N, C-alpha and C positions, 0 to 999 in steps of 0.2 A: 484528580482521577488517575493520572499516570503513575503515581506512587503505589496505587492499589493493584496494578497489573502484575501478574506473575510471568515467569519466563515463557511459558507456552503461549500466553496471550500476546506478549510482545512479538514472539516469533510469527504468530498468525497475522498480526498487524503488518509486520514487515513483508510477509509473503503477499498479503493483499495489496499493499502499497506498491510493491515491485511489479505486480501483474498489471499490464496496461489496460485490460478490460474492466478492472474493478474500480469504480468511481469512489472518490472520497466520501460520497454520500452513503455508500455501503458500509464503510468503516464507521461512519457516524452512527448509522442505524444499529450496527452490531455492538460497537464498543463505546459509543457516546463521545468519540474524539473528533474534534473539528480538524480541518486541514492543517492549521498551524501546529496543533499538537502532534499530528502524524509526522509532519516535517521534523519536529523536535525529536521524536522517537527515532526517526531515520538518522538524523544527525548524530545522536548519541550512541547509536548501536552499529552503524556502518563505518568502515574505513572512510577517510576523507575522500579518496578517489572514487570509491563506490557511491558515496553520497552525491558527489558532484556529477557523476555520470547519470544517476537517477534523476536529479533535479533538471539536468539539461534535457533528458528525454521527456520528462513530465511537461516542461515548459515549451518544448519544440513544436507541439501540435501533433506529434506522432501518437502520443498517448491520449487516451480517452478518459482521463481521470476526472474531469468535470462533467457531470451529467448533462449540463446545458450544451456542451460541445459534442456530445455523443451522437452518432448516427441513430435516428429514431427506430431503426430496425433492431437495434441491440436493446433487449429488454431484460437481460439477466446480468448478474454480478460476476459470474464465472464463465469460462470457456466450457462449452458443452462436453468437451473431451477431457477436461482436466480431472485427474485422479486426486483422491484425497492424499495430501502430503503430510507426513509427520516429520518432526525434527528438521526445521528450516536450516539449510546449509549455507545461508548467506554469511559472508565473512563479517566478523564483529571485531571491535577493538579489544 
């Protein structure tokens, strides 16, 4: 599946993965990618230091990436104040 993604889709996946409020389940629903595939995309497209920072944040409990760990009051994938973002600016290799 990852080979069929275009640059805009990869940018959107990175954007969704970087956002703490967006669970992996939302990426699965929208793009059909499991958590391991998202991690692989992040590893391939981010600088090593950025990837390590992201993984540390996701695993620290600060992030709400797993729907099971989310506060039950959060019932959306995005922040209600988030504007549409075009052209992801996250550093890439």
